[in-house]
C-alpha positions as CSV (number, residue, x, y, z in Angstrom):
1,M,39.0,18.9,-31.1
2,T,36.1,19.6,-33.4
3,T,32.6,18.2,-33.3
4,T,30.8,17.5,-36.5
5,V,27.0,18.1,-36.4
6,L,25.0,16.3,-39.1
7,P,22.0,17.9,-40.6
8,D,18.6,16.7,-39.6
9,S,18.1,14.9,-42.9
10,E,21.2,12.8,-42.4
11,A,20.8,12.1,-38.6
12,P,19.7,8.5,-37.8
13,D,16.1,8.2,-36.7
14,L,16.6,6.4,-33.4
15,L,12.9,6.3,-32.5
16,H,12.1,4.3,-35.7
17,T,15.2,2.1,-35.8
18,K,14.2,-1.5,-35.3
19,A,16.3,-3.6,-32.9
20,P,18.0,-6.6,-34.5
21,T,16.0,-9.8,-34.1
22,L,17.3,-13.3,-33.8
23,A,16.4,-15.6,-36.6
24,G,14.0,-18.3,-35.4
25,P,14.4,-22.0,-36.3
26,P,12.9,-23.1,-39.6
27,R,9.3,-24.0,-39.7
28,K,10.1,-27.6,-40.5
29,G,11.9,-27.9,-37.1
30,K,9.0,-26.3,-35.3
31,R,6.7,-28.9,-36.7
32,R,9.0,-31.7,-35.6
33,V,9.0,-30.3,-32.0
34,Q,5.2,-30.1,-32.0
35,W,4.7,-33.7,-33.1
36,L,7.3,-35.1,-30.8
37,P,5.0,-35.3,-27.7
38,Y,2.3,-37.1,-29.7
39,A,4.8,-39.5,-31.1
40,L,6.0,-40.4,-27.6
41,V,2.5,-40.7,-26.2
42,G,1.1,-42.6,-29.2
43,P,2.4,-46.1,-28.3
44,A,1.0,-45.8,-24.8
45,I,-2.4,-44.8,-26.1
46,L,-2.4,-47.6,-28.7
47,F,-1.6,-50.2,-26.1
48,E,-4.2,-48.7,-23.7
49,L,-6.8,-49.1,-26.5
50,L,-5.9,-52.7,-27.3
51,I,-5.5,-53.9,-23.7
52,H,-8.2,-52.0,-21.8
53,I,-10.6,-49.9,-23.9
54,V,-11.4,-52.4,-26.7
55,P,-12.0,-55.4,-24.3
56,M,-14.1,-53.3,-22.1
57,L,-16.3,-52.1,-24.9
58,T,-16.5,-55.7,-26.2
59,G,-17.6,-56.9,-22.7
60,I,-20.3,-54.2,-22.6
61,W,-21.6,-55.3,-26.0
62,I,-21.6,-59.0,-24.8
63,S,-23.7,-58.0,-21.8
64,F,-26.6,-57.0,-24.1
65,V,-26.7,-60.3,-26.1
66,Q,-27.4,-63.9,-25.3
67,L,-23.9,-65.2,-25.9
68,T,-23.9,-68.8,-24.8
69,K,-22.0,-71.9,-25.9
70,Y,-24.2,-72.2,-29.0
71,F,-22.9,-68.9,-30.4
72,I,-19.2,-69.0,-29.5
73,A,-18.2,-69.8,-33.0
74,N,-20.2,-66.8,-34.4
75,W,-20.6,-64.0,-32.0
76,G,-22.5,-61.8,-34.4
77,A,-25.3,-64.4,-34.6
78,A,-26.0,-64.2,-30.9
79,P,-29.6,-62.8,-30.4
80,W,-30.1,-59.4,-28.8
81,A,-31.1,-59.6,-25.1
82,G,-31.3,-56.0,-24.2
83,L,-31.4,-55.6,-20.4
84,H,-32.4,-59.2,-19.8
85,N,-29.0,-60.2,-18.5
86,Y,-29.0,-57.3,-16.0
87,Q,-32.5,-58.1,-14.8
88,V,-31.5,-61.7,-14.1
89,A,-28.3,-60.6,-12.3
90,V,-30.2,-58.2,-10.0
91,D,-33.2,-60.4,-9.4
92,F,-32.3,-61.4,-5.8
93,N,-35.4,-63.7,-5.6
94,Q,-33.8,-66.1,-8.1
95,A,-30.8,-68.3,-7.8
96,I,-28.5,-66.2,-10.0
97,G,-29.3,-63.0,-8.2
98,K,-29.0,-64.6,-4.7
99,G,-25.6,-66.0,-5.6
100,L,-24.4,-62.6,-6.9
101,L,-25.6,-60.8,-3.8
102,N,-24.0,-63.3,-1.5
103,S,-20.8,-63.1,-3.3
104,F,-20.9,-59.3,-3.2
105,L,-21.4,-59.3,0.6
106,I,-18.5,-61.7,1.1
107,T,-16.3,-59.6,-1.1
108,C,-17.2,-56.5,0.9
109,A,-16.2,-58.2,4.1
110,F,-13.1,-59.5,2.5
111,T,-12.1,-56.1,1.2
112,V,-12.7,-54.3,4.6
113,L,-10.5,-56.9,6.4
114,V,-7.7,-57.0,3.9
115,V,-7.4,-53.3,3.3
116,G,-7.8,-52.4,7.0
117,L,-5.4,-54.9,8.4
118,S,-2.9,-54.4,5.5
119,W,-2.9,-50.7,6.1
120,G,-2.5,-51.2,9.9
121,F,0.4,-53.6,9.5
122,G,2.1,-51.3,7.0
123,M,1.7,-48.3,9.2
124,M,3.1,-50.0,12.2
125,A,6.1,-51.3,10.3
126,A,6.7,-47.9,8.7
127,V,6.6,-46.1,12.0
128,A,8.8,-48.7,13.7
129,L,11.4,-48.4,11.0
130,Q,11.2,-44.6,10.6
131,K,14.1,-43.8,13.0
132,P,17.6,-45.2,12.0
133,F,18.9,-48.1,14.1
134,K,21.3,-51.0,13.5
135,G,19.7,-53.6,11.3
136,R,17.0,-51.4,9.9
137,G,17.9,-52.1,6.3
138,L,17.6,-55.9,7.0
139,F,14.1,-55.5,8.4
140,R,13.1,-53.3,5.4
141,T,14.3,-56.0,3.0
142,L,12.5,-58.8,4.9
143,F,9.2,-56.9,5.0
144,L,9.3,-56.3,1.3
145,V,10.0,-60.0,0.4
146,P,6.2,-60.9,-0.1
147,Y,5.8,-57.9,-2.4
148,A,8.9,-58.9,-4.5
149,L,8.0,-62.6,-4.8
150,P,6.0,-63.7,-7.8
151,M,2.4,-63.8,-6.8
152,Y,1.7,-67.3,-8.1
153,A,4.7,-68.7,-6.3
154,G,3.7,-67.2,-3.1
155,V,0.1,-68.3,-3.2
156,I,1.0,-71.8,-4.3
157,T,3.3,-72.0,-1.2
158,W,0.5,-70.9,1.0
159,K,-1.7,-73.6,-0.6
160,F,0.8,-76.3,0.5
161,M,1.0,-74.8,3.9
162,F,-2.8,-74.9,4.4
163,Q,-2.9,-78.7,3.6
164,R,-4.6,-80.6,6.5
165,D,-2.1,-83.5,6.9
166,S,1.2,-82.2,5.6
167,G,0.8,-78.4,5.9
168,A,3.0,-76.2,8.0
169,I,0.0,-74.3,9.5
170,N,-1.6,-77.4,11.2
171,H,1.9,-78.6,12.2
172,I,2.5,-75.4,14.1
173,L,-1.0,-75.0,15.6
174,V,-1.6,-78.7,16.5
175,D,1.8,-80.3,17.0
176,Q,3.9,-77.4,18.2
177,L,1.6,-75.0,20.0
178,H,-1.2,-77.5,20.8
179,L,-3.8,-74.9,20.2
180,M,-6.1,-77.4,18.4
181,G,-6.9,-81.0,18.9
182,N,-7.3,-81.9,15.2
183,G,-6.0,-80.2,12.2
184,P,-8.8,-78.3,10.5
185,F,-9.4,-78.2,6.7
186,W,-8.4,-74.7,5.7
187,L,-9.3,-74.7,2.0
188,I,-12.9,-76.0,2.4
189,G,-15.8,-75.0,4.5
190,N,-16.0,-71.8,6.5
191,N,-12.2,-71.8,7.1
192,A,-11.7,-71.0,3.5
193,F,-12.6,-67.4,4.1
194,V,-9.9,-67.2,6.8
195,A,-7.4,-68.7,4.5
196,V,-8.0,-66.3,1.6
197,V,-8.0,-63.3,3.9
198,V,-4.6,-64.4,5.4
199,V,-3.0,-64.9,2.0
200,A,-4.4,-61.6,0.7
201,I,-3.1,-59.6,3.7
202,W,0.3,-61.3,3.3
203,K,0.8,-60.1,-0.3
204,T,-0.9,-56.7,0.2
205,W,0.6,-55.2,3.4
206,P,4.2,-54.9,2.1
207,F,2.9,-52.5,-0.6
208,A,1.2,-50.4,2.1
209,F,4.5,-50.5,4.1
210,L,6.5,-49.3,1.1
211,M,4.2,-46.4,0.3
212,L,3.9,-45.3,3.9
213,M,7.6,-45.6,4.5
214,A,8.2,-43.4,1.5
215,G,5.7,-40.9,2.8
216,L,7.3,-40.7,6.2
217,Q,10.6,-39.7,4.7
218,S,9.1,-36.3,4.0
219,V,8.2,-35.6,7.6
220,P,10.9,-33.5,9.3
221,S,12.4,-35.0,12.4
222,D,12.5,-31.5,14.0
223,V,8.7,-31.7,14.3
224,Y,8.9,-34.9,16.4
225,E,11.7,-33.4,18.5
226,A,9.6,-30.3,19.3
227,A,6.6,-32.4,20.1
228,S,8.7,-34.6,22.4
229,V,10.0,-31.5,24.2
230,D,6.4,-30.3,24.7
231,G,5.6,-33.7,26.4
232,A,3.7,-35.4,23.5
233,K,3.7,-39.2,23.9
234,P,4.4,-41.4,20.8
235,F,0.7,-42.1,20.2
236,R,-0.1,-38.4,20.3
237,Q,2.8,-37.7,17.9
238,W,1.5,-40.3,15.5
239,R,-2.1,-39.0,15.7
240,S,-1.2,-35.3,15.5
241,I,1.9,-35.3,13.3
242,T,2.3,-38.5,11.3
243,L,-1.3,-39.0,10.1
244,P,-1.8,-35.4,8.9
245,M,1.6,-35.3,7.2
246,V,1.0,-38.6,5.3
247,R,-2.6,-37.9,4.4
248,P,-2.0,-37.4,0.7
249,V,-0.3,-40.8,0.6
250,N,-3.1,-42.5,2.5
251,V,-5.7,-41.1,0.2
252,T,-4.1,-42.7,-2.8
253,L,-3.0,-45.8,-1.0
254,V,-6.4,-46.7,0.4
255,L,-8.1,-46.2,-3.0
256,V,-5.5,-48.4,-4.8
257,M,-5.7,-51.2,-2.2
258,F,-9.5,-51.1,-2.3
259,L,-9.6,-51.5,-6.1
260,W,-7.0,-54.2,-6.1
261,T,-8.6,-56.2,-3.3
262,F,-12.2,-55.9,-4.5
263,N,-11.1,-57.1,-8.0
264,D,-8.8,-59.8,-6.6
265,F,-9.0,-62.9,-8.9
266,N,-5.6,-64.5,-8.8
267,T,-5.6,-65.3,-5.0
268,P,-8.8,-67.4,-5.0
269,Y,-8.0,-68.9,-8.4
270,V,-4.6,-70.2,-7.4
271,L,-5.6,-71.1,-3.8
272,F,-8.8,-73.0,-4.5
273,G,-8.4,-74.2,-8.1
274,S,-9.9,-73.2,-11.4
275,T,-13.3,-75.0,-11.1
276,A,-15.1,-73.7,-8.1
277,Q,-14.3,-72.2,-4.7
278,P,-16.0,-72.8,-1.3
279,P,-19.2,-70.8,-0.7
280,A,-17.6,-69.1,2.3
281,A,-14.9,-67.6,0.1
282,D,-17.0,-66.9,-3.0
283,L,-15.3,-63.7,-4.1
284,L,-17.0,-61.6,-6.7
285,S,-14.4,-61.7,-9.4
286,F,-14.2,-65.5,-9.3
287,H,-18.0,-65.8,-9.0
288,I,-18.2,-63.9,-12.3
289,Y,-15.6,-66.2,-13.8
290,N,-17.6,-69.3,-12.8
291,A,-20.8,-67.7,-14.1
292,S,-19.1,-67.2,-17.5
293,F,-16.9,-70.2,-18.1
294,I,-18.6,-72.9,-16.0
295,T,-22.2,-72.3,-17.2
296,W,-21.0,-71.0,-20.6
297,N,-23.3,-68.0,-20.3
298,F,-21.0,-65.2,-21.3
299,G,-23.9,-62.6,-21.6
300,S,-24.8,-63.0,-18.0
301,G,-21.2,-62.9,-16.8
302,A,-20.5,-59.8,-18.9
303,A,-23.5,-58.1,-17.3
304,M,-22.2,-58.9,-13.8
305,S,-18.8,-57.5,-14.9
306,V,-20.4,-54.2,-16.1
307,L,-22.3,-54.0,-12.8
308,L,-19.0,-54.5,-10.9
309,L,-17.4,-51.7,-13.0
310,L,-20.3,-49.3,-12.3
311,F,-20.1,-50.0,-8.6
312,L,-16.3,-49.4,-8.5
313,L,-16.7,-46.2,-10.5
314,V,-19.4,-44.9,-8.1
315,V,-17.4,-45.8,-5.0
316,T,-14.3,-44.2,-6.4
317,G,-16.1,-41.0,-7.4
318,I,-17.7,-40.7,-3.9
319,Y,-14.4,-41.4,-2.2
320,L,-12.5,-38.8,-4.3
321,A,-15.2,-36.2,-3.8
322,V,-15.2,-36.7,0.0
323,T,-11.4,-36.6,0.2
324,N,-11.1,-33.6,-2.0
325,R,-13.7,-31.7,0.0
326,R,-11.8,-32.5,3.2
327,S,-8.5,-31.3,1.7
328,V,-10.1,-28.0,0.6
329,R,-11.5,-27.4,4.1
330,A,-8.1,-28.2,5.6
């Protein structure tokens, strides 16, 4: 067997030989791939502009003009008001400012009660249904019925139930349980605040239950078993295990329920009617509606809406800053 040795001039230069490269896709295909995400996101951005951004900017512009019923046909002819609408809204010595402040305080109390009780009911139901037992699926379905029902249908049903003479509430409290001598008026007077709080809790707590139940699914059962072996009681397990484990869910849940409840317009609108609501249940969103469409002073109503927007932005920013700082420390 002979070995042929090539001269240096004919030997392949292995150091300078380029490895074969795979041919990439054509440039036209690359451009299509680069534009695909924008094409998919484009419709969402367009609808966001049309539904939220443009109306919000229009409302901000209206808050700086004297847009009354005399200029509805020609918005551009409305005279410039500057900060006058805002000054009237925050002048708590005048009727408009006093009414806005009173509505703001009522809305704060309404929000605290609805968010707190809805979260409490949702947490109790989620913890009670965390462990499997016979009939758990049925209870889960029943608890989610208020969330699945159309909002208007549910509130209208409550409106009939709150009627003084023919309502189911007075029938149960007066005729069945004998807790009251006479059936009270639930939709007028001071009882109106109780009525709107009850209806808001009824339609809000299933959402809290759903979110917390989903969050509890990620908590390992071994942790509870180990805590039980160590002698931890159910309340201690809930405080030391459940709350820390579902903290990310609670952070988002409380913020969402706060924004929904503070801006709640549909509940008082359907429950009390479209003209006016009792002073005890004068929620801020419906107060702004009355200030705009009852008095036909859209400039003043828009200024109140912008103030509400700024308040919610400030509260949301503070809330997120505090929760993020606590998560970093943890």
